[in-house]
C-alpha positions, 0 to 999 in steps of 0.5 A: 178728367174724362179719361179718369172717369172712363178708367174707373168705370171699366174697373167697376165693370170688371169687378162686377163681372168677376163677382158674377163669375164667382157667384156662378162658380159657387152655385155650380160647386154647390149643385155638384156637391149636392149631385155627388151626395145624391149619387153617393147616397143612392149608391150606398142605399143600393148597396145597403138594399142589395146587402139586405136582399142578399141577407134575406135570400141567405136567411131564406135558404138558411132554414133547415132542409126539412122546412125547405120542402114545405116553403110555399111557391109564392115565397120562393117566387118572391125570393127569386124575384128579389135575387134576380133584381140584384143578380150578378153572376160572380157574386150570386153564383152560390145563391143562384144554385140554392134557388135552383135546388129549392125550386127543383125540391118544390117540384118533387113534393107530393100532394102539396099544390101550394108548394109546387113552384109551377103552380104559380102559372095558374095564378091569374095575377102572377102568370106573366111575371112567373113566365118572365121569371122562369125565362130569366132563371133558365137563361142564367142556367144557360150562361153558367153552362157555357162556362162550366167544364164537365171534366171537373167534378164540381162543375160536373155536378153544377152541369147536372143541376142546370140541365135538370132545371132546363129539362124540368121547365121546358116540358110538362111530363114531370109536372105533378100538378097535371096529374089526375084532374089537372090533365085538362091544363096540359095543352095550356102548360105545353103552350107555356113551355113552347113559349119558354123554349122559343125565348131560349132559342132566340137568345142562343140556346143551341150555341150553349148546347154546342159549347157544352157538348164540345167541352164534354165530348171533344176528347178521347174519353167523354167527360159527360155522364149518361144522364147529362148527355141524355138531357142535353140531347133531349133538350136539343131535340125538343124545339125541333119536334115541337116545330114539326121539323121546320127547316130553320130548326133542322138547320140549327140542329145540324150546325150546333149539335150534329157538328159536335165531333163523334156525338153519334158514337157517344150516344151509341156508347153512353145512351143508345136509347137516344138513337132509338128516338132518332130512328123513331122520328126518322131524323136521318132521312130528314137530315139528308133531304134537308141537305140534299138541297144544294143551297141549304147544304152550302149554307150549313158548310159555310157556317161550319167551315172545314173542321166542323163540316167534317165532324158533321159528315162523320156523324151522318155517315155513322147514322147511315151505317145504322139505318139500312132501310133509309140508306137504301131508299135515299142512297142518291141523296145521301151520296149527293150530300156527301159529295157536296160536303167533301167538295167544300172541304176539298177547296181548302185542302192544300198540297204543301205547307204555307203561311196560309195553311194549318195542319189537320190530322185528317185533311192534311194542310188546310187553308181554313182555320183549324180548331185544334181543340178537336184533335183529341176526338180525331181518332173517333171521327176517323172511326166514324168515317171508316164506315163509309168505306166499310164492307156494309156501306160498300155493299149497300151503295154498290149493290147494283154492281155487286149484284151482278153474277160473274159467269163461271167457267166449269172447265177450269179446275176449282181452286182450294178455299182457305178456311176463314176464322171467326175473327177474320169475318169481322168487317173492320177487324183487319182489312189487310188480312182479308185482302189476302184471303184466297178467292175460290171463284172461277169465271170467264175472262172479262173483256169489253162487250158494251151494250149498257147505255151511259145515260141509264139510271143505273150507270148514273148511280154508279158514277155518282158513287165513284165520284163520292169515293174519288172525292173522299180520296182526294180530300181525306189525304191523311187516311188515303191508304185506309180508304183504298184498303177498305175499297179493296176489302171485298174480293169481288168489287173490283172484278165486278166494277171492271165487268160493269166498265166493260159493258158501258157504251155501244162497244165497251167501256174502253173506247168510251173512256177514250172518247170522254177525254175530248168531251168536257161535259159533266157526264164525261167527268163522272165516267172518268171518275169511275175510271180513276177510282178503278185505277187507284183501287186496283193499283193499291190491291196489286201493290199489296199482293205477292207473286203467288196471289197474282200469278197463281191464285189470280186474286180479283183479276185473271192474268188475261184481264190484266193483259186487257187492262194494261193494253187499254191503260197503255193506249189511254196514257199514250193518247193523253200525251200524244194528243197534247192533253197532258201538256196543259192538264190541270186539276181533275185532268192531271189527277186522272193522268196520274191515276191511270199512269200509276196503275199502268206502271205498276202493271208494267213493273210487275210484268218486268219482274215476271212476265204475264203479257205477250211479246211486244205487248207494251209497244205502240206500233202506230208510233213511228220512230222517225216521227218521234225523232223529228219531234224530239229534234224540234223540242216538241213537248209531247215527245219529251213527255212520252220519253218521260212517262212511257218510254216502254212504248218505243222498241229498245233498239230505237231507244238505244239509237235515240240515246246515241243520237243525243250523245253525239249531239252533246259531244258536238255541242261540247266540242268533243268531236274531231273536225277539220278545223279543231281537235277535242281536248284529250286527257292522258293517263298512265296506268300500271297493270299491276295497280290498274284500279289504284292508278285509274282511281287516282287519275280519273276521280278528279276529272270534271264532268266535261273531261269525263265525257271527252277523249281519254287516252290510256298508256299502260306501263309495266312495273319498271315504268317502261311503256307497252307497245300499242297506240290507243285508238279507243281500243286500249281505253276499252280494255282499261274500262273493262278490266277496271269494271271487272276488278271493282265488281269482283266480290273478293274486293268486297265493294260488291257482293253476289246474291245466292242462286243467280249471283246478281251484284249489289253493294256489299254490306261490309264495304265500309272496311275500305277507308274511302269506300264512298269515293270508290262507289262514286268512281264505279258510277263514273266508269259505268257512266263512261261506258254507257256514254261511249257505247261500250257494252259491259257485263254487269248483272245487277240485282233487280232490287238494287236497280230499283234503288238506282232508278229511284223507284223506292220514292214511289208511295206504292213501291214495295221492297218485299216484292224485290226481296226474291232477287236478294234471297228467294229462300228468305222470301219464300219463308216469309210468305209461308208465314203470311199464309199460315192458318194456325196461331203464329206463336206456335212457330216460335219466331224470334223475328230476328236473323243472323248475318255473316259479317266478315266471317262472324255471325251477327244477330239482328234483333227485331227492334231494328238495332244493328252493329256499330258499323251501321250506326250512321244509318237512320233507324226510321228510314222512309222505306221502312215507314212505307213498308209498315204502311203497306205490309203491316198485315202481311207479316210483322214489319220487323221481319220485312224490314228493308234493312234486314233484307239489304241493310247496306242499301238504306 
C-alpha cells in the first residue's frame, strides 16, 4: 500500500517539475523573441536612419554648384555632423569628398562671413563641437591619404584634395575671417590650429606623411606634383616650427620625413623654395646637433633599421653639400654623426649570402630585412651619397690637409700642362678622366720629418675624417670603387695626406704607425684608419695609372716617394707577420693588414714590371735564412705566413734552397730516395727519337702524381727499335726533358706563339687545330713541373701577361690586364694610350674599335661587340676579367678596345 502511494507521489513531482521547465523555456523563448525583434527593429531603424541621413546628405550636395557657394556654414556643419555620425570609409568615400570640396569652397567665398566654415569657431556654443568635427574630418583625410597611390591620376586628384584640407585647417594664413578687424582674433585661432595639429600628431600624422611620401617618391621618377610635395613638406614642418624645434618633434621629422629616399633631391628639383625654408630655419645644423648626441642617434637608427638609415644619411649628406657655412662650422659633429650611422649599418653588412641575409643594391648582403620597394630609388640615393666623396665636400672636410702647400723645387724642369676643357672641370662629370690629367706641380720629395703632436685638434680632426671614409668603404660595399675614385679625384689630396702622415709623431708617421700596432687604444685605431685609407686610395690610383703617368709624369707621387712608401709598407707587413699579429687577427686588424699588404704588392708588381726601387730594396736584411728555415721545420705559423704573403723579402737563392729542401723532404716521405734498405720505384719508358713528343706524351700522360715525382728512366731507340748505347743516370732523362720542352714550345708546332719584339712565349690562339690540344697543354705543364721538381734548368721565356695568369694575379680586383698589354704588343699598347691622351674630339680619329688578326694565314676582323670566330665560341662573352676591366678602365679608353680577348683571346 505504501509503495503504491510513494510511486504516485514521485510521478506527480516529476510531472510538476516538467511543467515548470516547460513554462520556463516558454518564457525564455518569448523573451528571446522579443529581444530579437528589438534588435532587428533597432537594426532596421538604424539602417533606415542611415539611409535617410545619407539621402539628406546627397540632397544637400546635389544642389546646383551656384547655390553651393552660398550655403551657410551652420548648414554645412550640421550636414557634416550627420555624415560623421554614420560614416563608413568604403560606403561614404564620395560623400566625404563632396563634404571636403564644399568646406573648401565655403572658405574661398569673398565677404560672406556666414558662409565661411571657419566662422563657427567664433560661436560660443559651437566652438568645441566645431573643433572636434575638424579633428575628425582631418584625420579621415589622413586615413584616405594612407591608401591613395599618387601615380594613379584619380588618386592624385584626391591626394591634392585631402592635402588642401590639411593645409587649410592647420594654419590661419588663408582664413579670410582674420583679415582687417579680424586680425585681433589671430592668436586665438593660431591656438586652435596648434590644438588640431597636436591631435593629429598624437594619432600618427607623421606616419601618414611618410607613407604618402614613400609612395610618391620611392621610384625612379616622382609621381607627386610640385604642389603636393610642397604641401606635404609644409605640413611636416609646421609642428616642428610650432614646437620651437623640440627634440621629440625633430626625432619624428628625422624618422618619418628625412628617411624618405632622396626627398632632398626631389625638393631641389620640384620645389627649391622648400630648401630655402630649410636654410632659413637652420634645420641642417639642428639635425646634426640633435644626432650628435650618441643616444639619440642610436635611437633614430634603431627605429629606422639599415635601409632607411641609409636614406636618412643620403639626405643629410645632400643637405651638407648645399650648406657650406654650416658644414664648415659643424664639421666635427657632421663627421661623428655619419660615422655612427654608417657603423650601425656596418654591423649588419655580411660578406656572403646566407639564410639570414638579404641583398641590398648599395650595402650588399645585409642581415636586416630589406625594403625592396626602395630599390627604384637607389640610383638617386647613390647620387646623394656621391656628394660625400665629391670634390666639394672633400675640399671642405680635408681643408686642413689640402691647405698645406708642398714646397716647390725650382731646380727641376717644369712639366707641360695639359689644357682642361670646360666639361672636364665639372667635379662629378667623369671622375676617372680627371684622375689621368697631368699634374704640373714640381716639389720636393716628401720624407718622414715628424714634429706634429698626435693629440692636437688638427690631427684628431683629420683622423676622424679618415675614419669616416674608411667606414664608408667597408659599409657601402657595392659602390666601393666609386668611393675610391672620388677620393683620388684631386691630384694633391694623396701627396698632401702623405705629407701630413710624414709629420706625425716626434720622428715621422712611419715609426708612429709601427708603434700603434701594439697599442690597443682608440687613438691608435684612428691613426691606423688614416693609414688604411691612404693605402686603399693610393693602391686604387696606382692601379689605374699607366707607366707613363707613374714613371715619367709621376702623378701624385714622385718615384723617390714610392721607394720610401714601399720601404715602410714592407717593414710594416713584415712586423705584423713576424710579431704574430696576423696569426690571430680579426676584424679591423685583419682589414688593416689586407689594405697595407695590397698596396705593398701593387708597388712590388709594378717594380717587377719596370724597376723604380734600388737593388735589394725589397729584402729584409734582419731576417736570417737559417732562422726562417728552422721556423719552417717546426711548422711555425709566422714563417708560413711570411712565405705566403711576402716571399720577396727572402733572397732568391735562399728561396731556391728552401724549395729544394722541401722537395728533398717530400721525396723522403714518399720513399723516392734510394737508401741501403730500399730502392724507389722506377718508371721505364722507351722513346723513339723521331717521335719523341708523341712517345713521351703517350707514356707519361697517364702517370699518377706520385709516379711523376719518382724516378723515370728513359731508353732511346732508333726507328728500327734498336737500343741506343748509354745508361740513364738522370743524364738521358734530362736530355729527353730538354728536347721535349724545346719541341712543344717551338712556334711551328702551334701550341705556343711568340710576341713581337722580345719573342716571349704564350699559348697560341689557334692551338685548337690539334685534336687533343688541352691534353697537350696539360702534358706541357707536367713536364715543366717535373723540371722544376728535379732542379733542371730549362730556357722557357714566358710573356709576363701569361705568367700573371699562371700565378693567379688576374683574380685580384686590382689586376689590370691593360698593364700587361705591352708584354704582348707594345705598339698596340702605345696606340691605345695615345688615344687616352688625345685632347681633341675622339670621333675625329675615325676609330672603328675593331682589330684584325692573322689566323692561320687568313685575316679575321674582330668587331667591337666582342664577337669572335666560331673557333672561340666556347669562350664566355662576359668573362670576369672583362667585367673587371670595364670597372677599372672605362674612362681610359673604350672597354671594347681594351678587351682582354682582343689582346690575347686564347687566355680567356
